[in-house]
C-alpha positions in Angstrom: 0.0 0.0 0.0 1.5 3.3 -1.1 1.4 6.5 1.1 1.7 9.8 -0.7 1.7 13.1 1.2 -0.3 16.1 0.1 1.2 18.6 -2.3 -0.7 21.8 -1.7 -2.3 24.1 -4.4 -3.6 27.5 -3.6 -1.0 28.6 -1.0 1.4 31.5 -1.6 3.7 29.8 0.9 3.8 26.6 3.0 5.8 27.1 6.2 7.6 23.9 7.4 8.3 24.0 11.1 11.2 22.1 12.7 8.9 19.7 14.5 7.2 18.6 11.2 4.1 20.8 11.4 3.0 22.9 8.4 1.4 26.3 8.3 0.0 28.2 5.3 0.2 31.7 4.0 -1.9 33.2 1.3 -0.1 36.5 1.1 3.5 37.7 0.9 4.1 39.2 4.3 6.8 41.7 3.2 4.3 44.5 3.1 2.5 43.8 6.3 2.7 46.8 8.7 1.6 45.7 12.3 -0.5 46.5 14.0 -2.5 48.1 11.1 -2.4 44.9 9.1 -2.9 42.4 11.9 -6.4 41.5 10.8 -5.3 40.9 7.2 -2.3 38.8 8.4 -4.7 36.7 10.5 -7.0 36.0 7.5 -4.0 35.3 5.2 -3.0 32.5 7.6 -6.4 30.8 7.0 -6.6 28.2 4.2 -9.4 29.3 1.9 -9.0 27.6 -1.4 -6.0 25.4 -0.4 -6.3 21.8 -1.4 -4.4 18.7 -2.5 -5.3 16.3 -5.3 -4.3 12.7 -6.0 -5.4 9.8 -8.2 -5.9 6.4 -6.7 -7.8 3.2 -7.1 -8.4 2.5 -3.4 -7.3 3.8 -0.1 -7.9 6.0 2.9 -7.1 9.6 3.7 -5.1 10.4 6.9 -5.5 13.8 8.5 -3.5 15.0 11.6 -4.0 18.7 12.3 -5.1 21.3 14.8 -7.2 24.4 14.5 -9.6 26.6 16.6 -12.8 25.2 18.0 -14.8 27.4 15.6 -12.8 26.3 12.6 -14.4 25.1 9.4 -14.3 21.4 8.4 -12.2 19.4 6.0 -13.8 18.2 2.8 -12.7 15.0 1.0 -14.0 14.6 -2.6 -13.9 11.6 -4.9 -14.4 12.5 -8.6 -15.9 15.8 -7.6 -18.5 14.3 -5.1 -18.2 15.0 -1.4 -17.3 11.7 0.3 -16.3 13.0 3.8 -16.8 16.2 5.7 -15.0 16.1 9.1 -14.5 18.6 11.9 -11.4 20.9 11.7 -11.6 22.3 15.2 -9.2 21.4 18.0 -6.7 18.6 17.6 -8.0 16.4 14.9 -7.1 12.9 13.8 -9.0 11.3 11.0 -8.6 8.1 9.0 -11.2 8.1 6.3 -12.0 5.1 4.1 -12.5 5.7 0.3 -14.4 2.4 -0.4 -15.7 1.4 -3.8 -13.8 3.9 -5.9 -13.5 3.4 -9.7 -9.9 2.8 -10.9 -7.7 5.9 -11.0 -10.3 8.1 -9.3 -9.5 11.7 -8.5 -9.3 12.4 -4.7 -9.2 15.9 -3.2 -8.8 17.2 0.3 -9.8 20.8 0.8 -8.5 22.5 4.0 -10.8 24.4 6.3 -11.5 27.8 4.8 -11.9 29.6 8.2 -9.7 29.4 11.2 -5.9 29.2 11.6 -4.7 25.7 10.9 -1.6 23.7 11.5 -1.1 20.4 9.7 1.1 17.5 10.8 0.0 15.1 8.1 -2.4 14.9 5.2 -1.8 11.8 3.1 -3.5 9.3 0.9 -2.7 5.7 1.5 -3.9 3.0 -1.0 -3.4 1.4 -4.4 -2.1 3.3 -7.5 -1.8 6.5 -5.5 -0.2 9.4 -7.4 -0.2 13.2 -6.9 -2.4 14.7 -9.7 -0.9 17.6 -11.5 -3.0 20.8 -11.5 -4.2 21.8 -14.9 -6.5 24.4 -16.4 -6.5 28.2 -16.2 -4.8 29.8 -13.2 -7.4 32.0 -11.4 -6.7 34.5 -8.7 -9.9 35.5 -6.9 -9.5 38.5 -4.6 -12.3 39.7 -2.3 -13.9 39.9 1.1 -15.6 37.4 3.4 -18.0 36.9 0.5 -15.1 35.4 -1.4 -13.6 33.6 1.7 -17.1 32.2 2.4 -17.0 31.4 6.1 -20.7 30.7 6.1 -20.4 28.0 3.4 -21.0 24.5 4.8 -17.5 23.4 3.8 -14.5 24.6 1.9 -15.4 22.8 -1.3 -18.8 24.7 -1.3 -17.3 28.2 -1.3 -18.4 29.9 -4.5 -14.8 30.2 -5.9 -14.2 26.5 -5.2 -17.5 25.6 -6.9 -16.6 27.7 -10.0 -13.0 26.4 -10.1 -14.2 22.8 -10.0 -16.9 23.3 -12.6 -14.5 25.0 -15.0 -11.4 23.0 -14.3 -9.5 26.0 -13.2 -6.6 26.3 -10.7 -7.9 28.4 -7.8 -5.8 30.9 -5.8 -8.3 32.3 -3.3 -7.5 35.7 -1.8 -10.7 36.1 0.1 -10.1 37.9 3.4 -13.1 38.4 5.7 -13.4 42.1 6.6 -10.0 42.8 5.1 -10.5 43.5 1.4 -9.1 47.0 1.5 -6.9 47.2 -1.6 -3.8 46.6 0.5 -0.3 46.8 -1.1 0.4 43.3 0.4 -2.4 41.9 -1.8 -1.3 43.9 -4.8 2.3 42.6 -4.5 1.1 39.0 -4.0 -1.1 39.1 -7.1 1.8 40.6 -9.0 4.0 37.7 -8.1 1.6 34.9 -8.8 1.0 33.4 -12.3 -2.4 34.0 -13.6 -4.6 33.4 -16.6 -7.6 35.2 -15.2 -8.0 37.6 -12.2 -11.2 38.6 -10.4 -11.4 41.5 -8.0 -14.5 41.7 -5.9 -14.4 45.2 -4.4 -16.3 47.6 -2.2 -18.3 45.9 0.6 -15.5 46.1 3.2 -14.7 49.6 2.3 -18.3 50.6 2.8 -18.6 48.8 6.1 -15.6 50.5 7.8 -15.7 53.7 5.7 -12.1 53.0 4.7 -12.3 55.3 1.7 -14.5 58.3 0.9 -15.8 59.7 -2.4 -12.5 61.5 -2.7 -10.3 58.4 -2.4 -12.2 55.2 -3.3 -12.3 55.4 -7.1 -8.7 56.6 -7.3 -7.6 53.7 -5.0 -9.4 51.1 -7.1 -8.0 52.6 -10.3 -4.5 52.4 -8.9 -4.9 48.9 -7.8 -6.3 47.7 -11.1 -3.6 49.5 -13.0 -0.8 48.0 -11.0 -2.3 44.5 -11.4 -2.5 45.1 -15.1 1.1 46.3 -15.2 2.2 43.0 -13.6 -0.1 40.9 -15.8 -0.3 42.4 -19.3 -3.0 40.9 -21.4 -4.5 38.8 -18.6 -8.3 39.2 -18.4 -9.4 41.0 -15.3 -13.0 40.8 -14.0 -13.9 43.5 -11.5 -17.0 42.5 -9.5 -18.9 45.3 -7.7 -20.6 44.6 -4.4 -23.5 42.2 -4.4 -26.8 43.5 -2.9 -27.0 44.1 0.8 -30.4 45.5 1.4 -29.9 47.6 4.6 -26.7 49.2 3.1 -27.9 50.1 -0.4 -29.1 53.6 0.4 -27.7 54.2 3.9 -24.6 56.4 4.1 -21.7 55.2 6.1 -19.5 57.6 8.2 -17.7 58.7 5.1 -21.0 59.8 3.6 -21.3 57.0 0.9 -24.0 54.3 0.4 -23.2 50.9 -0.9 -24.8 51.9 -4.2 -22.2 54.7 -4.3 -19.3 52.3 -3.9 -20.8 50.0 -6.6 -21.2 52.9 -9.0 -17.6 54.0 -8.4 -16.3 50.5 -9.2 -18.3 50.6 -12.5 -16.9 54.1 -13.2 -13.3 52.8 -12.8 -13.9 49.9 -15.2 -15.5 52.2 -17.7 -12.5 54.7 -17.5 -10.0 51.9 -17.9 -11.8 50.6 -20.9 -12.1 54.1 -22.4 -8.3 54.5 -22.0 -7.8 51.4 -24.2 -7.8 48.3 -22.0 -10.7 46.3 -23.3 -9.6 43.2 -21.3 -10.9 44.7 -18.0 -14.5 43.7 -17.5 -17.2 44.7 -15.1 -19.4 42.1 -13.4 -22.3 43.9 -11.8 -22.7 42.6 -8.3 -26.2 44.0 -8.1 -27.3 41.5 -10.8 -26.0 38.4 -8.9 -29.1 38.2 -6.6 -32.5 39.7 -7.2 -33.7 41.8 -4.2 -36.0 39.0 -2.9 -33.1 36.5 -3.2 -30.8 38.8 -1.3 -33.3 38.9 1.5 -33.9 35.2 1.6 -30.2 34.0 1.1 -28.4 36.5 3.4 -29.7 35.7 7.0 -27.4 38.4 8.5 -28.1 40.8 5.5 -24.5 40.6 4.4 -23.2 37.0 4.0 -24.9 34.5 1.7 -25.8 31.1 3.2 -24.7 27.9 1.6 -27.6 28.0 -0.9 -26.6 31.6 -1.7 -23.0 30.7 -2.4 -24.1 27.9 -4.7 -26.3 30.4 -6.6 -23.4 32.9 -6.8 -21.3 30.1 -8.4 -24.0 29.3 -10.9 -24.4 32.9 -12.0 -20.8 34.2 -11.8 -19.1 31.0 -13.2 -20.4 31.5 -16.8 -19.6 35.2 -16.7 -16.1 34.6 -15.5 -15.7 31.9 -18.2 -16.8 34.4 -20.8 -14.2 36.9 -19.5 -11.5 34.3 -19.6 -12.2 33.4 -23.2 -12.5 37.0 -24.4 
């Protein structure tokens, strides 16, 4: 029986500790500036989108890890179908059978998308076990908690994970709950990563904490998009404006702007960039992702979609992103 350790996709860096444990980073830390960026650094140590893939004919998955009690679960998929969902909180030890698999099945382990995690071992033991090479378009998905998807039932059901699996893309999730503020650390990380398509979901966190005003927000978005373009000439960029959040649509924050104002500013930036000659930057209107009644029904806290809401986001954004990727 072969035993093959995980090779991780979706991490900017895997940190190997001297005692054999692993930690994960989704951002380059060179431009962190404590204490201002402590929240961003914390989110960047969470494992949204990080996964491993093997092929095998039979076997079992071994997981030895530790995380916070409120951490998200691990998901184990066989040929795209959820086989096991197991807790990720506390010190965890799982040995998960993968019975009755077709020969050379595709096995994936998705790490918990919320909560700081340390891994001692994730391996697949069985017959004909091999690490499966990642293929497909390389997709960087930047956004807020609505991209990190804490309220999804499991990491494989976050909307970027659903889209990546449906389209056969290689996901690099840069979703940071409460911390999508156009930080230089994110811009630098995106600039260093290979990409075939980039999505930037912008505006909701800036509204919530009034990080930018009418004077500064559009200019900051324009600078961010322009620097990403400079690092990735010719790569399609999809800029997604905020999805509906009913109580915030017409209520000004402390900077005097409504969520609708932030959405319009994102659209204005994309229009400006396109008028200046970059036709490969595209607007995906967040207000069209959910109808008003859907936003009410699928966002129990008025801000974050539930699991059904994330699945609907994937169904509606996936084809639009595919269209952007193919021009």
